[in-house]
Backbone bond lengths (Angstrom), bond angles and torsions (degrees), N, CA, C in turn:
res aa  C-N    CA-C-N  psi(-1)  N-CA   C-N-CA  omega(-1)  CA-C   N-CA-C  phi
1 M - - - 1.458 - - 1.526 111.31 -
2 W 1.349 116.64 -47.12 1.460 119.09 -176.80 1.524 111.35 -68.57
3 E 1.327 117.82 -36.07 1.466 119.49 176.42 1.523 110.43 -60.01
4 D 1.316 116.72 -42.07 1.463 120.54 178.45 1.525 110.98 -64.27
5 R 1.318 117.32 -40.29 1.466 120.52 -178.33 1.528 111.74 -68.16
6 F 1.333 116.31 -37.63 1.459 119.69 -176.25 1.526 112.95 -85.12
7 A 1.326 117.97 -12.93 1.467 121.47 -175.96 1.521 110.52 -78.47
8 T 1.312 116.33 66.29 1.451 124.45 179.42 1.520 107.89 -148.14
9 P 1.328 119.25 150.90 1.466 119.43 179.59 1.525 113.10 -64.03
10 D 1.327 117.17 -28.86 1.462 120.68 -178.54 1.524 110.60 -77.41
11 Y 1.330 115.09 155.12 1.454 121.46 173.50 1.529 108.01 -87.62
12 L 1.335 115.82 111.75 1.460 121.89 -173.33 1.521 111.83 -54.80
13 F 1.344 116.72 -39.58 1.458 121.24 -178.16 1.529 112.24 -111.04
14 G 1.324 116.62 18.64 1.452 120.85 178.80 1.519 112.50 79.24
15 T 1.312 115.82 -179.67 1.463 121.58 -178.01 1.528 112.67 -111.24
16 E 1.324 117.47 -4.23 1.459 120.87 177.77 1.527 109.56 -94.33
17 P 1.328 117.86 149.77 1.469 119.65 -177.77 1.518 111.68 -66.97
18 A 1.315 115.27 160.23 1.462 120.00 172.29 1.524 109.06 -56.35
19 Q 1.331 116.40 138.53 1.460 119.83 -179.66 1.522 110.96 -58.00
20 A 1.331 116.81 -32.76 1.467 119.99 179.04 1.526 111.64 -61.33
21 L 1.331 117.11 -34.07 1.464 119.48 177.93 1.522 110.16 -69.21
22 R 1.305 117.06 -39.39 1.467 119.62 174.32 1.528 110.56 -62.74
23 D 1.342 116.35 -40.26 1.461 120.29 179.74 1.529 111.35 -58.50
24 H 1.336 116.36 -32.05 1.460 121.44 -175.63 1.531 110.88 -109.85
25 A 1.315 115.87 33.65 1.465 120.17 -178.15 1.521 112.00 -62.08
26 D 1.332 118.32 -18.98 1.463 120.14 177.46 1.523 111.79 -66.36
27 L 1.330 117.73 -16.33 1.463 121.00 176.76 1.525 111.74 -78.23
28 L 1.325 116.74 -14.60 1.462 121.58 -170.94 1.529 109.65 -93.80
29 T 1.311 114.85 82.46 1.458 121.55 -175.66 1.527 110.37 -82.06
30 P 1.322 118.49 121.32 1.465 119.85 177.57 1.524 111.52 -53.94
31 G 1.332 115.75 135.49 1.449 121.84 -179.42 1.513 114.60 90.58
32 A 1.333 117.46 -13.99 1.461 120.73 179.05 1.531 110.20 -74.50
33 T 1.321 115.26 158.92 1.458 121.10 175.72 1.522 108.93 -97.45
34 A 1.332 116.59 140.59 1.455 120.73 -176.36 1.521 110.53 -140.17
35 L 1.324 115.09 146.15 1.457 122.91 173.79 1.512 108.34 -118.17
36 A 1.329 116.40 124.32 1.462 122.37 175.13 1.525 107.89 -103.24
37 V 1.325 116.41 112.56 1.459 123.26 -173.39 1.525 109.78 -87.66
38 A 1.347 116.01 132.27 1.475 121.37 -179.64 1.521 109.96 49.27
39 D 1.319 115.49 56.55 1.462 122.10 -169.73 1.524 113.67 -81.92
40 G 1.320 118.29 -6.20 1.466 120.04 175.17 1.511 112.87 61.62
41 E 1.330 115.36 -125.72 1.462 122.18 -172.46 1.528 113.47 -85.56
42 G 1.323 118.14 6.67 1.451 120.72 167.52 1.508 117.52 95.66
43 R 1.311 118.28 2.35 1.468 118.41 -173.07 1.522 112.80 -61.54
44 N 1.332 117.18 -36.27 1.467 119.55 -177.40 1.525 112.07 -83.52
45 S 1.322 117.90 -40.84 1.466 119.62 179.10 1.526 110.82 -66.15
46 V 1.310 117.61 -38.73 1.468 120.44 179.01 1.527 110.30 -64.41
47 F 1.318 117.12 -40.58 1.463 119.90 177.11 1.522 110.84 -62.36
48 M 1.326 117.66 -43.10 1.460 120.39 178.50 1.525 110.78 -61.75
49 A 1.331 116.82 -39.89 1.467 120.16 177.12 1.530 110.53 -64.94
50 E 1.327 117.49 -37.75 1.465 120.75 177.17 1.527 111.11 -63.10
51 C 1.325 116.66 -26.34 1.467 121.55 178.25 1.527 111.92 -84.51
52 G 1.336 117.49 0.42 1.456 121.24 173.91 1.510 115.80 98.07
53 L 1.338 117.82 11.85 1.451 120.32 178.23 1.524 110.40 -86.90
54 H 1.337 115.93 156.83 1.457 122.55 171.96 1.536 106.58 -93.79
55 V 1.326 116.46 107.67 1.463 121.13 -164.32 1.520 111.73 -112.89
56 T 1.325 114.87 133.86 1.458 123.38 166.43 1.526 106.80 -110.48
57 A 1.326 116.79 132.40 1.458 121.52 -179.29 1.518 109.01 -126.20
58 A 1.317 116.23 129.90 1.463 121.55 -176.90 1.519 110.75 -117.36
59 D 1.327 114.88 139.15 1.459 120.92 172.69 1.522 108.23 -156.20
60 Y 1.324 115.51 160.68 1.457 121.13 -177.62 1.528 112.42 -88.86
61 A 1.343 117.16 -32.51 1.468 121.54 -168.94 1.530 111.53 -84.96
62 P 1.338 118.51 117.79 1.471 120.32 178.90 1.528 113.17 -58.70
63 S 1.323 117.71 -37.62 1.465 119.48 -179.08 1.525 111.05 -65.55
64 A 1.332 117.43 -35.89 1.461 120.20 176.65 1.523 110.14 -65.92
65 L 1.322 117.23 -42.81 1.460 121.12 -179.12 1.527 111.34 -65.61
66 D 1.321 116.96 -36.21 1.468 119.52 176.66 1.528 110.56 -60.56
67 K 1.328 116.40 -43.56 1.464 119.55 179.36 1.525 110.74 -69.82
68 A 1.321 117.13 -35.38 1.462 120.28 178.05 1.525 110.76 -63.02
69 R 1.339 116.71 -43.52 1.469 120.07 178.70 1.534 110.34 -62.97
70 A 1.324 116.24 -40.19 1.464 119.69 178.88 1.527 110.93 -64.74
71 L 1.318 117.06 -38.70 1.462 120.57 178.99 1.517 110.79 -66.58
72 A 1.326 117.43 -43.45 1.459 120.39 178.63 1.529 111.03 -61.94
73 E 1.313 116.34 -41.80 1.465 119.75 179.04 1.521 110.56 -64.12
74 A 1.337 116.49 -42.30 1.462 120.05 179.97 1.524 111.85 -64.72
75 R 1.315 116.85 -31.64 1.465 120.57 -179.12 1.524 112.10 -90.61
76 G 1.332 117.37 -5.57 1.459 121.02 176.29 1.514 114.66 73.04
77 V 1.347 116.93 34.36 1.462 120.07 178.72 1.523 109.53 -126.40
78 A 1.334 114.57 160.84 1.461 121.29 179.06 1.530 109.60 -107.06
79 V 1.326 115.66 127.65 1.459 122.80 174.07 1.525 106.82 -132.74
80 Q 1.312 116.95 138.22 1.460 120.00 174.47 1.525 107.81 -87.42
81 F 1.307 116.14 106.67 1.463 121.76 179.93 1.521 109.52 -93.81
82 V 1.324 115.62 131.40 1.457 122.01 -176.02 1.525 108.96 -126.82
83 Q 1.334 115.85 126.48 1.459 118.83 171.51 1.525 107.70 -82.17
84 A 1.324 116.41 121.77 1.460 120.54 -175.44 1.511 110.38 -148.85
85 D 1.315 115.89 140.55 1.457 121.98 170.69 1.525 106.75 -85.67
86 L 1.316 116.57 103.43 1.453 121.13 -173.43 1.524 112.80 -75.03
87 L 1.325 116.58 -2.71 1.458 120.47 173.33 1.526 111.13 -97.16
88 A 1.329 116.35 -0.59 1.467 121.96 177.06 1.526 108.55 -110.54
89 E 1.327 116.90 -160.62 1.472 120.60 -177.95 1.525 110.22 -70.66
90 W 1.333 116.47 140.05 1.457 121.42 178.50 1.528 109.30 -94.73
91 P 1.329 117.54 154.11 1.474 119.64 179.39 1.527 112.25 -56.08
92 K 1.315 116.63 132.12 1.466 120.91 180.00 1.532 111.49 -62.57
93 A 1.318 116.55 -28.32 1.468 119.80 -179.25 1.526 112.02 -65.66
94 W 1.330 118.05 -16.33 1.463 120.70 179.07 1.523 112.60 -78.93
95 T 1.306 118.74 -17.33 1.465 121.32 -175.34 1.523 110.73 -60.63
96 G 1.327 116.43 120.27 1.460 122.02 178.53 1.513 114.90 64.55
97 A 1.349 117.63 19.78 1.467 120.48 -170.62 1.521 114.41 -94.76
98 F 1.343 118.37 -9.65 1.464 119.07 -168.04 1.525 112.30 -123.08
99 D 1.335 113.69 145.01 1.458 121.31 173.32 1.523 111.73 -82.41
100 L 1.321 116.21 -27.29 1.464 122.20 -176.83 1.518 108.83 -140.56
101 V 1.323 116.81 133.42 1.466 122.14 171.60 1.523 106.93 -122.45
102 A 1.340 116.29 125.77 1.461 121.62 -177.28 1.519 110.22 -117.14
103 G 1.319 115.35 128.27 1.461 122.35 173.80 1.517 108.37 -121.56
104 I 1.308 117.16 101.45 1.461 123.16 -173.80 1.524 109.10 -113.23
105 F 1.322 116.31 114.10 1.475 122.54 -176.05 1.537 110.55 53.66
106 I 1.321 116.12 57.14 1.472 120.77 179.28 1.534 110.25 -108.67
107 Q 1.320 116.79 36.89 1.467 121.46 -171.32 1.525 112.59 -92.87
108 F 1.321 114.97 45.85 1.467 120.90 -179.60 1.523 112.15 -96.04
109 V 1.323 117.81 5.42 1.464 121.67 -178.42 1.527 110.17 -126.31
110 G 1.328 115.37 152.33 1.439 121.68 176.39 1.510 112.33 -82.58
111 P 1.340 117.74 -176.31 1.470 121.23 -172.23 1.524 115.18 -57.10
112 D 1.329 119.15 -42.91 1.467 119.96 -176.65 1.530 111.22 -66.40
113 A 1.334 115.85 -49.67 1.465 119.41 179.19 1.525 111.02 -66.76
114 R 1.318 117.05 -32.68 1.470 120.27 178.84 1.533 110.53 -64.84
115 T 1.318 117.00 -41.48 1.466 119.81 177.94 1.523 111.02 -57.89
116 E 1.328 116.68 -42.92 1.459 120.63 179.21 1.527 111.08 -69.29
117 M 1.323 117.33 -39.19 1.465 119.96 178.56 1.524 110.57 -64.27
118 F 1.324 117.18 -43.82 1.465 119.78 177.77 1.531 110.47 -61.23
119 R 1.336 117.11 -39.23 1.461 120.36 178.77 1.526 110.62 -61.16
120 R 1.322 116.42 -42.83 1.455 120.00 -179.63 1.522 111.66 -69.76
121 M 1.325 117.07 -38.58 1.455 119.87 175.93 1.522 110.59 -61.02
122 A 1.320 116.50 -42.98 1.465 120.82 178.73 1.523 111.14 -61.70
123 A 1.327 116.79 -40.05 1.462 120.96 -179.07 1.525 111.41 -65.24
124 C 1.317 118.12 -25.97 1.464 121.32 -179.64 1.525 112.69 -75.23
125 L 1.325 116.53 -20.12 1.462 120.42 -177.67 1.522 111.39 -82.77
126 R 1.309 115.79 142.17 1.455 120.51 168.96 1.531 107.86 -70.99
127 P 1.338 118.57 158.69 1.465 119.98 173.35 1.530 110.64 -56.44
128 G 1.305 116.68 133.74 1.456 120.83 -177.67 1.509 113.96 84.81
129 G 1.346 117.24 -1.98 1.455 120.99 179.24 1.518 111.96 -72.78
130 I 1.336 114.75 168.71 1.458 122.23 -174.08 1.528 110.56 -111.77
131 M 1.339 115.78 134.48 1.452 120.95 170.45 1.526 109.04 -111.88
132 F 1.325 115.35 134.98 1.466 121.89 179.07 1.521 108.45 -121.80
133 L 1.327 115.87 119.65 1.456 122.00 175.97 1.525 109.16 -116.29
134 H 1.309 114.97 136.79 1.470 121.08 177.96 1.521 107.35 -140.42
135 G 1.327 115.85 132.14 1.453 118.01 -179.91 1.503 112.13 -170.03
136 Y 1.326 114.13 -163.29 1.463 121.90 -177.41 1.519 111.38 -96.83
137 R 1.348 114.96 148.04 1.451 123.48 171.20 1.529 109.82 -94.59
138 P 1.341 118.54 166.29 1.474 120.03 -179.65 1.527 114.26 -56.89
139 E 1.320 117.01 -27.47 1.470 120.24 178.46 1.525 112.34 -62.07
140 Q 1.333 117.01 -15.71 1.457 121.22 179.11 1.526 112.11 -62.37
141 L 1.319 117.69 -28.14 1.463 120.50 -178.15 1.522 111.25 -60.43
142 A 1.319 117.64 -32.30 1.459 120.78 178.78 1.524 111.49 -73.48
143 Y 1.345 116.99 -31.39 1.465 120.00 178.40 1.528 111.34 -74.94
144 G 1.320 117.22 -41.10 1.461 120.17 179.28 1.513 114.57 63.38
145 T 1.328 117.48 34.24 1.462 121.34 -175.63 1.524 112.78 -109.58
146 G 1.335 117.10 20.22 1.455 121.83 179.23 1.507 110.38 141.88
147 G 1.322 114.75 167.46 1.460 119.86 176.61 1.509 113.21 89.60
148 P 1.331 116.35 177.67 1.458 121.01 -176.28 1.526 111.75 -73.96
149 S 1.310 115.02 158.40 1.467 120.25 177.75 1.518 112.15 -92.52
150 A 1.327 118.05 -6.91 1.469 122.77 -178.71 1.525 109.26 -93.16
151 V 1.317 116.71 118.40 1.460 120.49 -175.93 1.517 111.50 -62.64
152 E 1.339 117.71 -30.33 1.462 119.60 -177.95 1.529 112.44 -68.53
153 N 1.326 117.53 -14.16 1.461 120.65 178.04 1.534 112.60 -85.16
154 L 1.308 117.31 -10.15 1.457 121.48 -173.70 1.530 110.70 -91.22
155 Y 1.339 115.40 161.02 1.459 121.45 -172.55 1.535 111.37 -100.81
156 T 1.317 114.93 144.22 1.457 121.93 164.46 1.528 107.87 -124.01
157 E 1.324 115.97 160.89 1.462 119.25 178.44 1.525 110.80 -60.22
158 D 1.332 116.93 -43.88 1.460 120.06 -178.49 1.528 111.59 -63.19
159 M 1.327 117.19 -40.07 1.462 120.70 -179.37 1.524 110.83 -64.67
160 L 1.326 117.77 -44.04 1.458 120.56 -179.19 1.528 111.41 -68.39
161 R 1.310 117.32 -40.75 1.460 119.67 177.26 1.532 110.75 -61.41
162 A 1.335 116.32 -41.31 1.462 120.19 -179.26 1.523 111.83 -67.91
163 A 1.338 117.28 -28.04 1.462 121.13 -178.57 1.525 112.17 -73.14
164 F 1.334 116.97 -21.17 1.472 121.17 -177.43 1.537 109.08 -132.62
165 P 1.321 117.24 65.77 1.472 120.30 -169.18 1.523 114.91 -65.93
166 D 1.316 118.52 -27.01 1.462 120.71 -175.26 1.526 113.23 -103.08
167 W 1.308 116.09 5.51 1.457 119.97 -176.49 1.529 110.15 -89.58
168 Q 1.327 115.31 156.46 1.463 120.97 174.46 1.526 108.79 -84.41
169 I 1.313 116.60 116.48 1.461 120.95 179.54 1.523 108.30 -82.54
170 L 1.308 116.34 117.34 1.456 121.49 -178.08 1.520 112.00 -92.11
171 R 1.318 116.09 -38.17 1.463 120.83 179.49 1.519 108.70 -150.19
172 C 1.320 115.33 138.57 1.462 120.96 175.31 1.521 106.13 -146.14
173 R 1.328 116.54 110.20 1.459 120.15 -171.94 1.520 110.03 -137.03
174 S 1.323 115.64 125.51 1.463 122.38 172.83 1.522 108.12 -108.15
175 Y 1.322 116.10 135.04 1.467 119.36 -175.80 1.526 109.52 -162.46
176 D 1.320 115.87 162.67 1.456 122.60 173.78 1.525 107.96 -110.53
177 R 1.338 115.30 141.47 1.463 120.09 -177.60 1.526 109.51 -153.10
178 E 1.307 115.64 145.74 1.460 121.75 170.83 1.526 107.65 -79.54
179 I 1.335 117.28 121.44 1.460 119.77 178.45 1.523 109.67 -123.50
180 T 1.318 114.90 151.05 1.463 121.99 175.16 1.519 106.65 -133.57
181 E 1.329 116.21 94.96 1.454 122.93 -177.68 1.522 107.94 -127.54
182 G 1.342 114.65 79.40 1.456 120.05 -174.83 1.526 110.73 65.65
183 T 1.317 115.02 -163.50 1.467 118.87 177.54 1.520 111.28 -83.81
184 G 1.345 117.54 -14.42 1.450 121.16 -176.63 1.513 113.90 -73.96
185 H 1.337 116.64 -35.87 1.466 122.23 178.19 1.520 107.11 -129.89
186 S 1.326 117.08 105.59 1.454 118.49 -176.59 1.522 109.81 -151.87
187 G 1.342 115.71 118.05 1.453 120.91 178.28 1.512 112.17 122.97
188 M 1.329 116.07 -178.20 1.447 120.93 178.65 1.520 109.84 -62.04
189 S 1.350 116.42 134.20 1.451 121.34 -171.16 1.525 110.83 -138.52
190 A 1.333 115.63 145.42 1.463 122.73 177.39 1.525 107.84 -97.59
191 L 1.325 117.29 110.23 1.461 122.75 -166.56 1.521 111.98 -120.56
192 I 1.313 114.93 163.37 1.457 121.69 174.52 1.520 109.12 -146.66
193 D 1.323 116.33 137.99 1.462 123.57 173.49 1.526 107.68 -115.76
194 F 1.325 116.03 136.50 1.463 120.86 -177.79 1.522 107.43 -139.91
195 V 1.312 116.54 117.53 1.465 122.47 -178.23 1.523 107.71 -122.72
196 M 1.344 117.66 130.33 1.456 120.19 -177.90 1.521 110.58 -145.66
197 R 1.324 114.57 158.55 1.454 121.18 -179.07 1.527 109.23 -111.27
198 K 1.334 116.53 131.74 1.461 121.80 178.15 1.524 109.88 -68.96
199 P 1.320 117.56 138.78 1.464 119.30 177.95 1.533 112.27 -56.89
200 E 1.317 116.12 144.56 1.471 121.25 178.21 1.538 109.26 -68.74
């Protein structure tokens, strides 16, 4: 499905980073290592690289990765793009390798697969590392301006807190905002930002 969606000359979600990533630019420490999970066409990983991070970006769709590489080249930054099935085994070299793991609009899985994905994302972080999640809340279904149609794929504050019970919650914010991120995300949206620190 995602290969079909990305197989177009246009950038489905635009070439600028999610506004939430700009909002949390203080997390983007130059020289830090970062993993962008299900990064699609590269808009967020390229922005992180522009901020001076050493970025690995993973996605399943070859057409998305082709556009991501083109975007990185056009912006003059280096990103390590990896084609990976994020519902299968993750590279062992990622274990404990990153200072920051970002999952931005990665709500393509239901609760069971999400639990496993969160576990793998956590394993990629070094102790004391930061995880940043950004996505839609259930109220998004009424807006209909992007995101999954399955309510169980959407985030609530209680669900995210329960998923990381021993972590230090740095920021947890639910809000509505008008966004324009390509044709894929456009219009008033019900959003949530969740930032946490992995236990030492």
